[in-house]
N, C-alpha and C positions, 0 to 999 in steps of 0.2 A: 504494500500500500504506500502511496506517496504521503510524505509528511513535510510540512513547510520547513524551509531552511533558509537562513539569511544569505548564505554564500551561494548555494547551488539552486536556489528557488524551491526545489523539492528533492527529497532523498527517499530512498527505499527504507521502509521500516517494517519489521516483521513482528506480528503478535503471535506468540506461541503458547499453546496449552501443553503442559508437560504431563507425561504419564504419572500415575500415582507412584509415589516413592522417589521420584527424581527431584532433586533439590536444585533450584536455580542458583547459578554462581557466575562470576565474571569469566571463569575458565570455560564453563559450558557455553557461554555467549560467544567467546572467541573460537571455540571448536565449531560451533554452528556457522559462524561467519566464514571460517576457513573452508569448511565442507562445501558451502554454497559457492565461494569464490573459485574453487577448482572446477566446478561443474558448469558455471555460467560465466558470462563476460564480466570483466572487472567492474563495470559500472552498474551491474545488476545485483550485486550482493547487498544484503541489508546493512546499512551503516548504523542502524539502531535496532535493538531487539528488546521487546517488552514481554515478559512472561506474565500471562493472565490465567485466571482460574477457568474462565469460559469466554467464548466468543458470542456476540449477538447473532442469532440465527432466525430465519423466517420460519413460518409454519411448514414450509416444504424442505427445510434443512439447509438452505443456502446461507452463507455468511453475509451479514449486512455490512458490506464494506463502506457504504456511505455513512453509516452510523459511527464506525470506527474513525473515519476521516473527519467527521464533524467534531468528535471529542478531541481528536489530535489537534485540529486547527484551533479549537477553543483553548486548549492547554498552552499552545505556543503563543497565542495572542495575550494570554495573561502574564507571561514572563516579561 
């Protein structure tokens, strides 16, 4: 998902729901970034990662990306 950024206008940000028992950490964040960087182009890897308990989903099970984007824009504008 795109997240507002002062330098790049927009950056890739990943919202990740971890499996039960997996603990979020800076090391895990770097491992995920490295994993994605090897498999995609350098500009496509997530520059930010946020671990969340759940994602907003529609009744049909699709992720509500627009809702995530609105929350992210609101957070960035408050800073």
